Phi, psi and omega in degrees: 000358181301314181296319180297314180299313181298319181294325178291322179301330182264007183288131175290154179238132176237162177258131171249091190069239177262009187257118177284122187240120178270147182248123184215149180305321182280345180250346183223345182079004176225146342303187187307153180280121175281120182302330180292323178289319177298315179297320177302312180296314182296319178299321178293320177298313182300323178295332190259354182246156174272101186301331181277357185273353182220154179246354181213146176260133176240129179225172187245134174298141002257322191276357168286341184300308181300321181292313180298318179296314180298319177295316180301316179293317182292321184264354186049048176240146180293156181227144170230161189239130170285122188257163179264002177224150181280152175243343178073020179285155177301135179086359179298135179244129179258135176228158179259126180255123176241117179248187180289347185222004179196164171230132181205181179248146176236155185229126182253124177231165173065023175239135178234172179295345180275349184281146172242121195245145161257113177268120183230139177216167184285312186215146172246114179250281180273338184092357183300316179293313182300315181296320179295315181295315179298320177302316179295319179296321177296321177300321181288325181094011177286160180266129172266110180280315181209153175234130179226136169238146179289313183237128173252121178251358186269126181277353179245047183304319181299324179294317178294318178300320178296316181296321183267345179077025180214149172284148176240123176269126178250133178287316179222137174255133181227169167216159177256121180230124179051042176074018179227151176279130176240126179282131181263346183278000000 
């Protein structure tokens, strides 16, 4: 996890209105994604989850994709993506995502009530995306076996866990102090 921590310490921070937003390859795709940092994150996820507890990986567009693909390849388990545009397929579930800097709609496809899921995402900030996706999965009736985020920026993780009814495993916990990323672990 050394590479992941070091890369986060050097991440630039910008303001989106009043919201401090850190920029990192695994959360934004810029600068380029270092495969060693991605592998570091994926190895940490694999160490922390019960691989036999889920049959499918679910991740969120866009930056959950590199993490989800790497996990899918490593674990040889199928993956599906919560998308930002509708496809109109049978069973598609639409949810509203409210984050610290935007409101939008997300669309869940290819999940059924028979699925057991590992929900994985790049970062948890406000919890808006996570709450929306979990709400959609509950509508479908699928089982959420585990939830993992690579980076947790939310200081009220327990409150989000209470709202969604699931524990969230964070690989790294951070905070933004004086325009810099600070590792809390």
